[in-house]
C-alpha positions in Angstrom: 0.0 0.0 0.0 2.8 2.4 0.9 4.5 1.7 -2.5 1.2 2.6 -4.3 0.9 5.7 -2.3 4.4 6.9 -3.0 4.0 6.1 -6.7 0.8 8.1 -6.8 2.5 11.1 -5.1 5.4 10.9 -7.5 3.1 11.0 -10.5 1.4 14.1 -9.1 4.8 15.7 -8.5 5.9 14.9 -12.1 2.9 16.7 -13.4 3.5 19.7 -11.2 7.2 19.9 -12.3 6.6 19.3 -15.9 6.8 23.1 -16.7 9.7 23.8 -14.4 13.4 23.9 -15.1 15.5 20.8 -15.8 17.3 21.1 -12.5 14.1 20.5 -10.6 13.4 17.5 -12.8 16.9 16.1 -12.1 16.4 16.5 -8.4 13.1 14.8 -8.6 14.6 11.9 -10.5 17.3 11.5 -7.9 14.8 11.4 -5.2 12.8 8.8 -7.2 15.9 6.6 -7.4 16.4 6.8 -3.6 12.8 5.7 -3.0 13.2 2.8 -5.4 16.4 1.6 -3.8 14.6 1.7 -0.4 11.8 -0.4 -1.7 14.3 -2.8 -3.3 16.0 -3.2 0.0 12.7 -4.0 1.8 11.8 -6.4 -1.0 15.1 -8.3 -0.5 14.3 -8.5 3.2 10.9 -10.0 2.5 12.5 -12.6 0.2 15.0 -13.5 2.8 12.3 -13.9 5.4 10.3 -16.1 3.0 13.3 -18.4 2.5 13.7 -18.6 6.3 10.1 -19.6 6.6 10.4 -22.3 3.9 13.6 -23.6 5.5 11.8 -23.8 8.9 8.9 -25.7 7.4 11.3 -28.2 5.7 13.1 -28.8 9.0 9.7 -29.3 10.7 8.4 -31.8 8.1 11.7 -33.5 7.5 10.8 -36.6 9.6 7.7 -37.2 7.4 9.3 -36.2 4.1 12.2 -38.5 4.7 10.0 -41.5 5.1 8.0 -40.5 2.0 11.0 -39.6 -0.1 10.9 -42.8 -2.3 7.4 -41.7 -3.4 8.3 -38.0 -3.7 11.6 -38.6 -5.5 11.8 -36.2 -8.5 12.6 -39.2 -10.7 9.3 -41.0 -9.9 7.0 -38.3 -8.6 3.6 -37.9 -10.3 3.0 -35.0 -12.7 -0.1 -34.0 -10.6 0.1 -33.7 -6.8 -2.6 -33.0 -4.3 -1.6 -31.9 -0.8 -4.0 -32.9 2.1 -3.1 -31.0 5.2 -4.7 -29.5 8.3 -5.7 -25.9 8.7 -2.4 -24.9 10.3 -0.2 -26.5 7.7 -2.3 -25.1 4.9 -1.3 -21.6 6.0 2.3 -22.3 5.1 3.9 -22.1 1.7 4.0 -25.9 1.1 4.3 -25.5 -2.7 7.7 -23.9 -2.1 9.3 -26.9 -0.4 12.1 -28.3 -2.5 10.4 -31.6 -2.7 7.5 -30.1 -4.7 9.4 -27.1 -6.3 10.5 -29.2 -9.3 9.5 -28.8 -12.9 8.5 -32.5 -13.1 5.3 -31.6 -11.2 3.1 -29.8 -13.7 0.1 -29.4 -11.4 -0.2 -29.0 -7.6 -3.3 -28.3 -5.6 -4.5 -28.5 -2.0 -7.5 -29.9 -0.2 -8.9 -30.2 3.3 -9.4 -34.0 3.5 -9.4 -37.1 1.4 -13.2 -37.4 1.6 -13.6 -33.8 0.6 -11.4 -34.3 -2.4 -13.2 -37.5 -3.4 -16.5 -35.7 -3.5 -15.1 -32.9 -5.6 -13.7 -35.4 -8.2 -16.9 -37.5 -8.2 -19.8 -35.0 -8.0 -22.3 -37.3 -9.7 -22.0 -39.9 -6.9 -22.5 -37.1 -4.3 -25.7 -35.9 -6.0 -27.0 -39.5 -6.4 -26.5 -40.2 -2.7 -28.3 -37.0 -1.9 -31.3 -38.0 -4.0 -31.4 -41.4 -2.2 -31.3 -39.8 1.2 -34.2 -37.5 0.3 -36.2 -40.4 -1.0 -36.0 -42.4 2.3 -38.9 -40.4 3.7 -41.4 -42.2 1.4 -42.6 -45.8 1.4 -40.3 -48.6 0.5 -42.3 -49.5 -2.6 -42.3 -45.9 -3.9 -38.8 -45.9 -5.4 -38.8 -44.6 -8.9 -37.8 -46.9 -11.7 -34.9 -44.6 -12.7 -33.0 -45.2 -9.5 -29.6 -46.7 -10.2 -28.2 -49.7 -8.4 -26.3 -49.0 -5.2 -23.4 -51.3 -5.9 -20.1 -49.7 -6.5 -19.3 -51.7 -9.7 -22.6 -51.1 -11.4 -22.5 -47.4 -10.4 -19.1 -47.1 -12.0 -20.2 -48.8 -15.2 -23.5 -46.9 -15.6 -22.3 -43.4 -14.9 -20.1 -41.8 -17.5 -19.0 -38.3 -18.3 -17.1 -37.4 -21.3 -16.6 -41.0 -22.3 -14.9 -41.8 -18.9 -16.3 -43.8 -16.1 -16.9 -41.8 -13.0 -16.0 -44.3 -10.3 -12.8 -45.6 -11.9 -10.4 -43.3 -10.2 -9.2 -39.7 -10.5 -9.3 -38.6 -14.2 -6.4 -36.6 -15.6 -8.6 -34.1 -17.3 -12.2 -32.8 -16.8 -14.9 -32.0 -16.0 -15.2 -29.3 -18.6 -16.4 -25.8 -17.4 -18.6 -23.9 -19.9 -16.5 -20.7 -20.4 -19.6 -18.9 -21.7 -20.9 -18.9 -18.1 -18.0 -16.9 -16.6 -19.1 -14.0 -14.4 -17.0 -11.4 -12.8 -16.9 -8.5 -10.4 -14.1 -6.0 -10.8 -13.0 -3.4 -8.3 -16.4 -3.1 -6.7 -15.6 0.1 -4.7 -13.7 1.7 -7.7 -10.6 2.2 -5.5 -8.0 1.7 -8.3 -9.0 4.3 -10.8 -5.6 6.1 -10.6 -3.4 3.0 -11.0 -2.7 3.4 -14.8 -2.0 0.2 -16.7 -2.6 -1.9 -13.5 -6.1 -0.7 -13.1 -8.4 -3.8 -12.8 -11.0 -2.1 -14.9 -8.6 -1.6 -17.8 -7.0 -5.1 -17.3 -10.3 -6.9 -17.5 -11.4 -5.0 -20.6 -8.1 -5.9 -22.2 -8.5 -9.5 -21.3 -12.0 -9.6 -22.7 -10.8 -8.0 -26.0 -7.8 -10.3 -26.2 -9.8 -13.5 -25.8 -12.9 -12.3 -27.6 -13.5 -15.8 -29.1 -14.1 -17.1 -25.5 -15.4 -14.0 -23.7 -18.3 -13.0 -25.9 -20.9 -14.1 -23.4 -19.0 -13.1 -20.2 -20.9 -10.6 -18.0 -20.3 -8.9 -14.7 -20.1 -5.7 -12.8 -17.4 -3.0 -12.8 -17.0 -0.7 -9.8 -16.8 2.2 -12.2 -20.4 1.6 -13.1 -21.9 1.1 -9.6 -21.2 -0.6 -6.3 -22.6 -4.1 -6.5 -25.0 -5.1 -3.8 -24.9 -8.3 -1.8 -27.8 -9.6 -3.8 -25.8 -9.0 -7.0 -22.9 -10.9 -5.6 -25.1 -13.9 -4.8 -26.9 -13.7 -8.2 -23.7 -13.7 -10.2 -22.3 -16.6 -8.1 -25.4 -18.6 -8.5 -25.8 -18.3 -12.2 -22.1 -18.7 -13.1 -20.1 -21.7 -14.1 -17.0 -19.8 -13.2 -16.5 -16.6 -11.2 -13.7 -14.0 -11.1 -13.3 -11.5 -8.3 -10.7 -8.9 -9.2 -10.3 -6.1 -6.6 -8.9 -4.8 -3.4 -8.8 -6.1 0.2 -10.6 -9.3 1.1 -13.3 -10.9 -1.0 -15.5 -11.7 2.0 -15.2 -8.1 3.1 -17.6 -7.4 0.2 -19.8 -10.5 0.5 -20.3 -11.3 4.2 -19.7 -14.9 5.2 -23.2 -15.2 6.6 -24.6 -14.3 3.1 -22.4 -16.8 1.3 -22.9 -19.8 3.5 -26.7 -20.3 2.9 -26.5 -20.3 -1.0 -26.0 -23.4 -3.1 -23.6 -22.8 -6.0 -22.7 -26.4 -7.1 -23.0 -25.2 -10.7 -20.1 -22.8 -10.1 -17.1 -25.1 -10.7 -14.3 -22.5 -10.5 -13.8 -19.3 -8.4 -10.7 -17.1 -9.0 -10.0 -14.6 -6.3 -7.5 -11.9 -7.2 -7.8 -9.8 -4.0 -5.6 -8.9 -1.1 -4.4 -5.7 -2.7 -4.3 -2.4 -0.7 -4.6 1.2 -1.8 -5.0 4.3 0.3 -8.8 4.3 -0.2 -9.3 0.6 0.4 -7.2 0.6 3.5 -9.3 3.4 5.1 -12.6 1.8 4.0 -11.6 -1.7 5.2 -10.3 -0.3 8.5 -13.7 1.4 9.3 -15.6 -1.8 8.4 -13.3 -4.1 10.5 -13.8 -1.9 13.5 -17.5 -2.9 13.7 -16.8 -6.7 13.3 -16.2 -9.4 15.9 -13.1 -11.4 15.9 -14.9 -14.5 14.6 -16.2 -12.5 11.6 -12.7 -11.3 10.7 -11.4 -14.9 11.2 -13.8 -16.2 8.5 -12.6 -13.6 6.0 -9.1 -14.9 5.9 -8.0 -16.6 2.7 -8.0 -20.2 4.0 -11.4 -19.9 5.6 -12.7 -18.2 2.5 -11.7 -21.2 0.4 -13.3 -23.5 3.0 -16.7 -21.6 2.8 -16.7 -21.6 -1.0 -15.9 -25.3 -1.0 -18.8 -26.0 1.4 -21.3 -24.3 -0.8 -20.3 -26.4 -3.8 -17.4 -24.8 -5.6 -15.1 -27.5 -7.1 -11.9 -25.3 -7.4 -10.8 -22.1 -5.7 -7.8 -20.1 -6.9 -6.8 -17.7 -4.1 -3.9 -15.6 -2.9 -2.3 -16.5 0.5 -0.9 -13.1 1.4 -1.1 -9.5 0.2 0.4 -8.5 -3.2 0.4 -5.7 -5.7 -2.0 -4.9 -8.6 0.8 -5.6 -11.1 1.1 -9.1 -9.7 -2.6 -9.8 -9.9 -2.5 -8.5 -13.5 0.2 -11.0 -14.4 -1.7 -13.9 -12.6 -4.9 -13.2 -14.5 -3.2 -13.0 -17.9 -1.0 -16.1 -17.2 -3.9 -18.3 -15.9 -6.3 -17.3 -18.7 -3.6 -17.9 -21.3 -3.1 -21.4 -20.0 -6.8 -22.1 -19.6 -8.1 -20.7 -22.9 -5.2 -20.7 -25.4 -3.2 -23.8 -24.5 -6.1 -25.9 -23.1 -4.4 -26.5 -19.8 -6.1 -27.7 -16.6 -6.6 -25.3 -13.8 -3.8 -27.0 -11.8 -1.4 -26.6 -14.7 -2.4 -23.0 -15.3 -1.7 -22.0 -11.7 1.5 -24.0 -11.7 2.5 -21.9 -14.7 3.1 -19.0 -12.4 6.2 -20.7 -11.1 9.2 -19.9 -13.4 11.7 -22.7 -12.9 15.3 -21.8 -13.8 16.6 -23.3 -17.0 19.9 -25.0 -17.4 22.7 -22.7 -18.7 23.1 -22.7 -22.4 26.8 -21.9 -22.3 27.8 -25.2 -20.6 29.9 -27.3 -23.0 28.5 -30.8 -23.6 30.3 -33.9 -24.7 29.1 -36.2 -27.4 28.2 -38.8 -24.7 26.0 -36.2 -22.9 24.3 -35.2 -26.1 23.5 -38.8 -26.8 21.6 -39.1 -23.6 19.1 -36.5 -25.0 16.4 -35.2 -22.8 17.3 -37.4 -19.9 20.6 -35.5 -19.1 18.8 -32.2 -19.6 16.1 -33.3 -17.3 18.6 -34.1 -14.6 20.3 -30.8 -14.9 17.0 -29.0 -14.5 16.2 -30.9 -11.3 19.6 -30.0 -9.9 19.0 -26.3 -10.8 15.8 -26.3 -8.8 17.7 -27.3 -5.6 16.8 -30.9 -5.3 20.4 -31.9 -5.4 22.9 -30.6 -2.8 25.8 -30.3 -5.3 25.7 -28.8 -8.8 27.1 -30.7 -11.9 30.8 -30.6 -12.3 30.4 -28.8 -15.7 28.7 -25.9 -14.0 31.5 -25.4 -11.4 33.5 -23.1 -13.6 35.1 -20.9 -10.9 31.8 -19.9 -9.4 31.6 -22.2 -6.4 29.8 -19.7 -4.2 26.9 -19.2 -6.7 26.6 -23.0 -7.2 26.4 -23.6 -3.5 23.6 -21.0 -3.0 20.0 -22.2 -3.1 17.9 -21.4 -6.2 16.5 -17.9 -6.4 12.8 -18.6 -6.1 10.5 -15.6 -5.7 7.9 -15.6 -3.0 5.4 -14.1 -5.5 5.4 -17.4 -7.5 3.9 -19.3 -4.5 1.4 -16.7 -3.4 -1.4 -18.0 -5.5 -2.6 -21.6 -4.7 -5.4 -23.9 -5.9 -7.9 -25.5 -3.5 -9.9 -28.4 -4.9 -10.1 -30.1 -8.2 -6.9 -29.5 -10.3 -8.3 -31.2 -13.5 -11.0 -28.5 -14.5 -10.9 -27.5 -18.1 -12.3 -24.4 -19.8 -11.2 -25.1 -23.3 -10.6 -28.9 -23.7 -8.3 -30.1 -26.4 -9.8 -31.6 -29.4 -10.8 -35.3 -29.1 -11.5 -35.0 -25.3 
C-alpha cells in the first residue's frame, strides 16, 4: 500500500514539475531513485524472510518427508500432486518446499481431507446419494424406476461423463467448465482508478478483448459503473459456471460470510479470487468496516477460511492468494492463468503451476558427445539440480563460481502466493478429441 501511495505522489509531482526547469526534474529523478532503492531493500528483506520460513517448514516436516522420499523422489513423482493437510499447515507455503518445487510436477493443488477431495472429483456420486437420502422419507415401494443400483461396480459402469467412467479413479482431465458462463466483479468500490495500466477495470477490458473468441458471453459488474450489492454478488455466483473477483482487500469483506454460507452454487465449478491488494482508499474503508466486526467474523474472512466456505457451498476449485500483493502481480496472474486455460487448453492446476518460473539449465555449458546422446534425460537431470533438489551442482557448472553454485535457487515468494484448493483437472477449453 505504501508503494502505491508513493508512486501516486510521484506521478502528481511529475505533473507539477513538468513546466519547471530541468534542474528541478533532475532532483526529482534522484529522489525517485532513492525511494526505489529503499523499496528494493525492503523487498530483499521479505525474500530473505520467506526463504527462512520455507527452511523452517522443511526442517519441521523432515521426519515425514524422509519416510515419503521414495514416493516423492523427483525421478518418480507424479505430474499432478494434491496436498492434504490440516488448517495450520495449509497456511504455510507448502508448494515452495524443495520436494515439490521441481519442474516435473506440472500441477499441484490443496484440499482439506481425502473425503472432501473425493466428492469434488466425483460430484455425480454425491448428487446420487443426496437423492437417495431425500427419498428415504417415502414408502419402501415408492422408489422410482430410474433409481440406479447402489453397488459400486454397477455405479461405475453406468455413470459416464465425457466418455470416462466416474468411479474408476481420478481422471487426468475434466470436468469441462462452460466458459460462456463466466461471471466477474471488478474493483467493486472503484478504488484503483488512478493505477494506470494496472487498473483492474482496464486489465479486465483488455482480457475480454484479447480472448474475444471465448469471452463474448461473459458478463459482470465493474465498480466504475456502480457498487454491486450483496444480492448481485449472490446472483452472479449462483448463475455462473466460473466466477472471477478482481479487486482490493478481502473478497468476503464485500460479500459477508453469513450471506455466502446459505446459498447453493454447485454449478459454479471455479472461483478465482484476485484480491488482497491495498490502496489508500481501500485501507481506510476496510479499517472502518473491520472496527465494527467481531473477531470471529474477521477470522472467517481470511484466505483459507474463504476457500473452505466456498468449497462447502459447492465450488469445485478455488484459486486464491495467500498473502497481500500488488496490482501488477494480480494482473500477471490473471493473464497467465487465462492464457493457459483458454489458449493452451491446460487444466486449472497446470495454469496455476505456470506462475512458477523454474530456472533453465545454462546454455553456455559445453556438452560432450556422450552427454548429447543421452538426449532429454541428461537435460532433465540438470533441470532438477538447478531447482535445488540436489545438494551439489554438476561438475560442468562449477567453472570458478563455487559460491553461486552452492547457493539455493533464487525462487521468488510471489510465485507461490497463488494456490489452488480443490479439483486440479478442471478445463475451460478442452483439447480436441477429449
